[in-house]
C-alpha positions as CSV (number, residue, x, y, z in Angstrom):
1,M,0.0,0.0,0.0
2,G,2.8,2.4,0.8
3,L,4.6,1.9,-2.5
4,H,1.3,2.5,-4.4
5,L,0.7,5.7,-2.5
6,G,4.2,6.9,-3.1
7,I,4.0,6.3,-6.8
8,T,0.6,8.1,-7.0
9,A,2.0,11.1,-5.0
10,S,5.0,11.2,-7.3
11,L,2.8,11.2,-10.4
12,V,0.6,14.0,-9.0
13,A,3.6,16.0,-8.1
14,A,5.2,15.6,-11.5
15,A,1.9,16.6,-13.2
16,L,1.7,19.7,-11.0
17,L,5.3,20.6,-11.7
18,G,4.7,20.3,-15.4
19,L,1.6,22.4,-15.3
20,D,3.4,25.1,-13.3
21,L,6.4,25.1,-15.6
22,Y,4.1,25.3,-18.7
23,T,2.1,28.2,-17.2
24,T,5.3,30.1,-16.2
25,W,6.6,29.6,-19.8
26,A,3.3,30.9,-21.2
27,I,3.4,33.9,-18.9
28,W,6.9,34.9,-19.9
29,R,6.1,34.5,-23.6
30,E,3.2,37.0,-23.4
31,P,4.4,40.3,-24.9
32,D,1.5,42.4,-23.5
33,L,2.5,41.9,-19.9
34,T,5.1,44.1,-18.2
35,G,8.0,42.5,-16.4
36,M,6.4,43.2,-13.0
37,Q,3.1,41.6,-14.1
38,K,5.0,38.5,-15.3
39,A,6.9,38.3,-12.0
40,I,3.8,38.6,-9.9
41,Q,1.8,36.1,-12.0
42,S,4.8,33.7,-11.9
43,A,5.0,34.0,-8.1
44,F,1.2,33.4,-7.9
45,V,1.6,30.2,-9.9
46,W,4.4,28.9,-7.6
47,L,2.9,30.0,-4.3
48,I,-0.6,28.6,-5.0
49,P,0.4,25.8,-7.4
50,L,-2.8,24.4,-8.9
51,L,-5.2,27.3,-8.5
52,G,-2.5,29.9,-9.5
53,A,-1.6,27.9,-12.6
54,I,-5.3,27.6,-13.7
55,V,-6.1,31.3,-13.1
56,C,-2.9,32.6,-14.8
57,L,-3.1,30.2,-17.8
58,N,-6.7,31.3,-18.4
59,V,-5.7,35.0,-18.2
60,V,-2.9,34.5,-20.7
61,R,-5.2,32.5,-23.1
62,A,-7.9,35.2,-22.8
63,M,-5.4,37.8,-23.8
64,N,-4.6,35.9,-27.0
65,R,-8.2,35.2,-27.9
66,E,-9.7,37.1,-30.8
67,P,-12.9,39.0,-29.9
68,T,-16.1,37.3,-31.1
69,A,-19.3,38.9,-32.1
70,R,-22.2,38.6,-29.7
71,S,-24.7,37.6,-32.4
72,N,-24.8,36.4,-35.9
73,F,-27.2,39.2,-37.0
74,T,-25.8,41.9,-39.3
75,T,-26.9,45.5,-39.0
76,S,-28.6,47.0,-42.0
77,E,-27.6,50.5,-43.0
């Protein structure tokens, strides 16, 4: 039982480490953030690992998303 728990904990830790590394990489690649914003978001990712990574990754992805129209109707002139 102890070995199984240790392997599971190691896999979860490795996945969390990978998520935090990917999020930090995505933050530092974002050209619209200042150096201070990047540093604060990176600290947030590493101080609150899972929640921080999810929030910051969603922020970076939202910054790169093209705006979409609210409806498919076109206005007539």
